[in-house]
TIFIRO-841884 format. One line per field, with one value per residue (C-alpha): residue in one letter; x negated, z negated, y negated. Coordinates in steps of 0.1 Angstrom, whole numbers, plus 2048, in hexadecimal, padded with zeros to 3 digits. Layout:
BEGIN
code: (a, ...) .
xx: (X, ...) .
zz: (Z, ...) .
yy: (Y, ...) .
END
This chain:
BEGIN
code: (m, s, t, a, t, k, p, v, p, d, l, s, w, q, q, e, a, l, c, a, q, t, g, s, e, f, f, f, p, e, p, g, s, s, v, r, e, a, k, q, i, c, g, l, c, p, i, r, p, a, c, l, d, h, a, l, t, h, d, e, q, f, g, v, w, g, g, l, s, e, k, e, r, h, h, l, r, r, h) .
xx: (27B, 27E, 291, 287, 278, 260, 26E, 269, 252, 25E, 24C, 262, 243, 233, 248, 23A, 217, 203, 1F4, 218, 217, 1F3, 1F0, 1DD, 1BE, 1AE, 1BA, 1B3, 18F, 179, 15F, 144, 158, 15A, 177, 171, 18E, 1A5, 195, 19B, 1C0, 1C2, 1B3, 1CF, 1EB, 200, 20B, 1E5, 1E9, 205, 1F5, 1D8, 1EB, 1FD, 1DA, 1CC, 1EB, 1F2, 1CD, 1D0, 1AD, 1AE, 1AF, 1AA, 1C7, 1C7, 1A8, 196, 183, 186, 164, 16C, 18A, 178, 160, 17B, 18B, 16B, 167) .
zz: (B3E, B46, B64, B5C, B7C, B77, B7C, B9D, B9C, BA7, BC8, BD2, BCF, BEC, C04, BF7, BFD, C18, C1F, C2B, C46, C52, C56, C44, C55, C43, C21, C29, C3F, C4B, C31, C33, C41, C34, C20, C22, C35, C1E, C00, C12, C1A, BF6, BE6, BF9, BED, BD2, BC9, BC1, B9B, B9F, BB9, BA8, B88, B9D, BA9, B86, B77, B92, B98, BBB, BC9, BEC, BFE, BF3, BD9, BC7, BD5, BC9, BDB, BCF, BBF, BAF, B9D, B93, B81, B72, B66, B54, B40) .
yy: (51B, 4F5, 4E9, 4C2, 4B0, 491, 470, 463, 442, 420, 419, 3FC, 3E3, 3F7, 3E6, 3C4, 3D0, 3C0, 3E4, 3F1, 3D4, 3DE, 3FF, 41B, 41E, 402, 415, 437, 433, 452, 45C, 447, 427, 407, 3FB, 3D7, 3CE, 3E1, 3CE, 3AF, 3B5, 3BF, 39F, 38C, 3A2, 399, 3BF, 3C8, 3CA, 3E2, 3F6, 3FC, 405, 41F, 42E, 430, 441, 457, 460, 458, 469, 457, 437, 412, 40D, 3ED, 3DD, 3FC, 418, 43C, 439, 417, 428, 445, 42E, 41A, 438, 442, 423) .
END
């Protein structure tokens, strides 16, 4: 049996992300709530590409990551 562990991903990019400065309520809204504010913040964020890459690589199921909602990321993965 192997005792190897998965490497810990480098998440240092999150410290520079605008979402880290605004709070999670915009990025993880209640079901059916608007994600417009989160997308506006993401649109200004220089870290957006790294964030989206992380979400797609780690199959993030909830919230707005890299400017895309769960539904938009699911659609992107399928195509």
